[in-house]
N, C-alpha and C positions, 0 to 999 in steps of 0.2 A: 504494500500500500504506500509506503514512503517513496519508493521509486516512481510509482504511478503519479503521485501527487506533484512530483517535480515537472511533469510534462504539461500540467494544466496552466493556462495563461492567467495572468494577474491583472488583465486590463479591465475587468468588470468590477464595479464597486459593489453591486448587489444584483440579485435576480430573484425571481419568484420562488417561493417555497413549493416543492413538489407535493404530490398527493402521497398518502400512505401506500397506496397500491404501486406507485412508481418506485418508492423507496424499497418496498419488499421485493419487487421484481429485480431491481438493480442489485440488491443484496444477494438474491438467489443466483444471479449471474456471476457475481464476484465470488461467491462461495464455491461455484462450480468451475472456477478458473478462467472465466471470461473477463478480459480486461475492460470491456465496455462498462460493465456493471461497477467495477472498482473505480473507474474514472468518474462515472456519474456521482457516486457517493462522495468521493474526494472533492469534486467540483461543488456539490451542494454544501458540503461542510465548509469550504473556504469562502463561498460567495453569497449564501442566503443569510443576510444579517438582519433584515427588517421583519421581525416576527410580530404579527398584529393580533393574533388570537390564540386561544388555548389549543385549538386544533393544530395551528402552525407550530406552536411550542412542542406539542407532542411529536409532530413529524421531525422536527430538528433534534429532539432528544433521541429518537430512533436512529437518525443518521449518525449522531455522535457515538451512540452505543454500538451500532454495526461497524463503524470504522474502527473503533477500539477493539472489537472482537476479531476483526480480520487481521489486525496488526499482531495480535497475540496468538 
């Protein structure tokens, strides 16, 4: 995950928070060794800063949890 996060650009200040379904799908891809899922998780972790609701807070918590799990 650390190597993958290095290839993500830093030009965006923020982006939309994904849905729970998108996060779960990306996690399953990453867990199965597909780089696309890992890149999405790392991208969301780095760029989704403006959380406006409890739902978005829950989604971002999932992203941080999944990223930590994939690293360990």
